[in-house]
N, C-alpha and C positions, 0 to 999 in steps of 0.2 A: 496611260492617262493618270492624272493626279488621284490619289485615294479619296474615297468618300469621307467627308467630314460629318460628324454627328452634331446635332444642335446642342447648344449648351446655354445655360442661363447665367446672367450676370449675378454678382453678389447682391442679395436683397431681392425684394419682390416687387412686381408691378412696374409702373412707369415712374420716371422722375422728370424733373423739369428740363434737364438737358436732352433726354430722349424725345420728350414731347416737342421741344423747340426744333430739334433736327427733323422730326417727322413733319411738322408744319412747314418748315423751309422746303422740304421736298414736295409737299402737296402744292405749294405755290409754284415751284418749277414745273410740276406736271400740268398744272392749270395753264401756264404759259405755253407749254408744248401743244396743248390741245387747241387753244384759241388763237395762237399766233402772237397777238398783242392785246394788252388789257391795261386798264387804269388801276390805280390803287383801290378804288371803290369796287371795281369789277373783281379784283383778286380777293378782297375781303369777303365778298358775297360767294364766290366760287369755292373758296377754302373754308368758309364759315368761321371766319375770325373777326375779332373786333378791330376797329380802326387803329387802336393803339398797338395791338399785336401785329397787324399787317405792316404798320409803319416801321417797326423795329426789324421785322424780317426783311422787308424790301431794302432797308438801309444796309443790313449785313450782306445780303446777296449782291447788291451793287458794289459794296466795298471790296468784296471778294472777286469781282469781275464776272459773275455768273449771269447777271442781267444788265440790260442797258436801256436807255430811253429810245423811243421810236416815234418821235413827233408828238403832235397834239391832236386831240379829238375836239373838233369845233361843232358845237350843238346848234349854233345859229341863234342861241338865246342869250340870256343874261349870265354874267359870271365868267370866271376864268375858264379857258378850255382845259380839259383834263390831259395830263401827261400820260402817254402810253408807254408801256414797258414790254420788253420781249427778251427771250433767251439771247445771251451774248454768244455768238458763234465762237469767238476766241476765248471763251471762258474755260474751256478744257479741250483736250484732244485725246484721241485713242487710235491705236493701230488694230486692224482686224486681219486675221489670217484664215483663209478658207483652204483647208488641206483635204483634198478629195482623191478618190482613186484614179481620176483621169485629168486632174488639173490642180494647180496651186495659184492662189490669188492673195495678194497682200494690199491692203488699202490704208489710207490715212483719212480719218473723219474728224470733223469738229464737233463742238458741243451741241449744235443743232441737228446732228446726224448726217450732215451733208458730206459726201465723199469728195475729198479734195484732190487726191491723186491715187494711182494704183500701179502695181506691177503684176504681170500676168504671165503664166507659163502653162501652155496647153500640151498635154501628153501624159502618158502613164506615170504614176507616182514613183519617184526614185527611192533608193534606200534611205533609211532615217537620217543618217549623218549628212548625206548629200542634200536632202530636202531641208533640213534645219539650216545648213550653211546657206542655201539659196534664200530662205526666208530672212535670215539675219542680214544678208547683203541687201535685200529689198527694203528692210526696215531702215537700214543705214541710208539708203538712197532717199527714201521718203522723209526721213527726219530732216533733211535739208529744206523741206517745204515748211517747216515750223520755225518761226522767228526764234532767234537765240534766247531772247528774254521771255519767251512763252514756253520753253521746253520743260520748265518745272511744272507746267499745268498738264502734262501728259498723264492720263489716268492709268495707263497700262496697255497691255496687248491682250486681245481676245483671240483664242484659238478655237475654231469650229471645225470639227472633223467627225466622221463616223466613229463610234466607239469600237466597232468590230470590223476593222479594215480587211481582215483576212477571211471574213465569213461571207457566205452566200455568193462566192465567186462563180460557181457553176451557173446559178440563176442569172447572174449578171454577164455571163459570157467572158470572164476575165481569167487570166492565168494565175494559178496559185503561186508560182515561183516568184512573181513580181512582189508579192506581199508577205512572203515567208519571214523576211527580216524584220517586219513590223510587229511580230508577235511579242507581247509583253513590253513593248517600248513605251516609256513615259515621254511622249513628245513635248508636253508642256515643260517638264523639267529640263529636257535637253535644250529647248529654246531659251528658257530663262537663264540657263548657265552661259549662254552666249551673249545676252544683252542685259543692260542695266535697267530693266523694267520688269514689273510683275506680270506674269502670264496667267490668265484665267481661261480654263478649258471648259468646253461644253459640247455636248452632242450637237451636230450641225443642224438638225431639224429644230431642236429647242432654241438654239442661238438665233436662227432665222425668225422663229416665233417671237422671241424677245424683241428683235428689231421691229417687227410688225406691231407689237404691243407698245413699244416705247416711242416709235417715230412714224408709224404708219396707221393701220386701221385702228389701233388702240387709242388714237386720239379721239375716236368717236364711239368705240365699242369696248366693253370690258369682258365680254364672253364670246369666244369663237374657237372653232377648230381651224388650225392652220395646216396647209399642205403645200409642199414644194415639189414640183415635178422637175427633177434634175437627172443626173446620171442614174441615181436611184430615187425613189420617192421618200421624202422625209416629212415630218410633221411635228406638231406641238399642240398643246391644249392651254388655252387662256381662260381662266375663270376668276371672276371678281377682281379683274385688273392685275392679276399676277399669273405667272407662267408655272404650270405644274411640272414637277420633275419626276416624281415617283421615287421608290426606295433606291433603285439603281440608276436613276437619271434617264429612264427609258419611257417615261410617260409620253404618249403621242407618237410612239414608234409604229406608225401605221403600216410600214413596209412588211411587218410580220403578220398582218391580218390574213386569215385564210380566205381564199376566193376560189371559185371554180376554175379549172384549167383553161388556158387560152385555146382558141380555135385556129390561131394563126399557124401556118405550116412551119414558120421560122422559130416558134417557141419551143424550148426544151420540155420534155415530158416530165411531169412531177413524179416523185417516188411513190406518192400515195394518191388518194382520190381527190384531194384538194391541193391547190397551189398557194404560193404566197403572193401578196399584192405586188411586191417589187419585181417579180418576174414579168408582170404585164404592164405595170404603170411606171415606166422609167425611160429615159432617153437611150439607155443601153439597149432596151427592147426595141426602140425605134431604129437604132443603128443595125441591130441584128436583122430586123425585118427588111430594111433597105438592102443590106448585103445579100439577103435571100433573093432579092429582085435584081441583083447585079450592080447595085449602086454602092460604091465605097464612100463611107461617111466616118472617117477617122477623127475628124475635128468638129468643133462647134460650127465653124464656117461651112463645112460640108453639110451639116444638118440644116443650117439656116438656108442654104441654097436649095436643098431638096424641098423644104417647106415652102419657100417663096415660089418655086417652080410648080408647085402643086402636084408632086409625084403621087400616083395612086397609092403607093405603099404607105404614105403618110396618113391618108384618110383611113386606110385599113387598120393601121396601128391605133389611130385615135379612137375609132369605134371600139376596138378591143380594150383599150385603156379605160374608156368611159364605162364600158360594161363591167370592168373589174372594180372601179372606184364606187359605182353606185351602191352595191350591197355593203361595201366597207364603210362608206359615209353613213348610210342608214343605221348600221350597227353602232357606230360611234355616237350618232345623234340620239339613238334610243337609250344608250347608256348614260350620256352626259347631259342631254336636254339643252343643247346649245342652239341659239337662233341663227348663227352665221357661220359660214365656211369661207375662209380666205384662201384662195389658191394662187400661188405664184409659179412662174415658169422660168426655166433656164434658156428658153428660146422665145423669139417673137415672130416676126414675119407674118403677122395676122393669125398665128396659131392660137394664142390665148383667147381671142374673141370667139373663134369657131368652137374651141374646146369648151368654154364655159357655157355657150348656148346649147351645145349638145348635152353637157352634163346636167344643166338645169332641166331640160326636157326629160332626160332619163330619170332623174330623181323624182320628178312629178309623176311619171308613169308608175314608178315603183312605190309611191307613197302608200303606207298602210291606211286603212279606213280611219277617218276622223283625224288624220294627221296631215300637216302641211310640210312640204320640204323646207329645209333651211334656206335662207337667203344666201346667194353666192356673191362674192366680191373678188375682183382681181387684186393680187398682192401689190405692194407699193414699190418693190425694189427690182423685180425681174432677175436677170443674171447676177445682179449685185446682192441678192438676198443673203447668201451665205457669208460673204465678206462683210456686208453691213451688219449682219447678226453678230459676227465676231467682234467688230468694232464697238457694237453697243454693249457688249458684256461688261467691260470695266466702267463704262458710263452708267449703265443700269445698276451695277453693284454699288457705286458711290452716290448716286443721285436719285434713285427711285424711292417712292414713299411706301415701302413695305411695312405692314403692321408689326413685323418682327422687331422693328426698332422700338416700338412701345413696350413690348413684353420683355425685351432683353434676350430673345432667342437669337441664335446664330443660324440663319436659314440655310437649307441645303441647295443653294443655287450654284452659279458658276464657281469653279474650284480653282484656287490659286496654287500654283506649283510650289511656291515658297512657303506655304502654310500647311503642306501635307504632313501627316504625322511622321516624326523621325527626321524631318528635313533639318539640316544644320542651321541653327539660329532662327528656326521658324517661330513666328509670333502671329497669333490669330488676333486680328483687329476686329472689334465688333462695330457694326454700323451705327449703333446707338451710343457709342462711347467717344471720349475725346481722342481715342487713338485713330479714329477714321473721320477727320474733319471734312466738311463740305469743301472748304478751300484748300487746295494743295499747298503744302509747306514750301517756303522759298528755298530751302537748302538743297533739296533733292527731290527727284520724282517720287510721289507718294506711293506707298503700297496700298493697293486696293484691298478692301476687306475680304477675307476668305469666306465663301458662301457655302 
């Protein structure tokens, strides 16, 4: 993966008018994402700006194609009806690549976060060069869905993948031979060398949390723990309207949390007294338990069928999974004091509803004295969470209102392969400088700021 970038400061101290203007523009875009449509007066109030300031910002955002009119609001009273504004879906585009141990998915998303098209490959991850070739071909196929005159508005490619593909394979029941070739591979750099677009890489759990923050639950909540129940369990932490990364990009890596060993006969025995959450809370664990009962479930379709048919092994795994998640969630909530847990799933078939009801009851039973369990919410993207998270990385990097823009810091968010230290011709664009404009330049696809 791309090397970690250290924060730096711009020349000079504090904010300047360019940074403040850029920050306010992004605050307005965030407000529109949250409310859907709003008038100029609404946006002035939501962004806490004067009418003069909001007028100039709206004019610039509209000129750059990032917002558009959306009808009129009729009050039924006197005066002219207010013009409503909204995010312009065609204002920008991004590709998202979810590269997992058991599947590869590539999507095209517009500025509103809507997935327009996708390419999907179900099966064990191939060697690096083969996987990158596959993704490059998929991007070329999806690029045809973007009008020729709009291709300069492509913000980049987000790559979401586990940071340690070759780790914990025993716990996940996977062959080490399959992933040996991935050791030390910079997948983002390999992909960027094949395509004429910047590639921003991020831990898959954090990427999915960014999607939830930018286009899902984050429209209504600024603080939550995010969990994704997929081949392994992933997660992220959202506080104050931003996604935490940690020193090594592993903040919210709930898979590593220690939990008591599983009681399922299908579960591998841990080397010590405690196990890791990913051994029990994962779809790989469900596949393993189904196989123990003589049910082959090599693909997602097989899992969907087992869930829909109500196989007893599914209920046994779900009870075991909830029993593992309950102490893990309470540990996280005790440390972070978050009011909400957003849980998304790689499966449906009625499983999320049953799972959340069981988890809610288990958290309530385990609540310490004088404490209430966090509120639970189902995630917004389901099986699309990883790919949507990846597609949100370049959009989030270019258009989110991070306070780093005001101070001149370069935040340690998604990392651009082209801006890694030592990369030929690498140039770090700061989101508060003129090098990273809100509007893509007309000559070439813009480079997203390295985060």
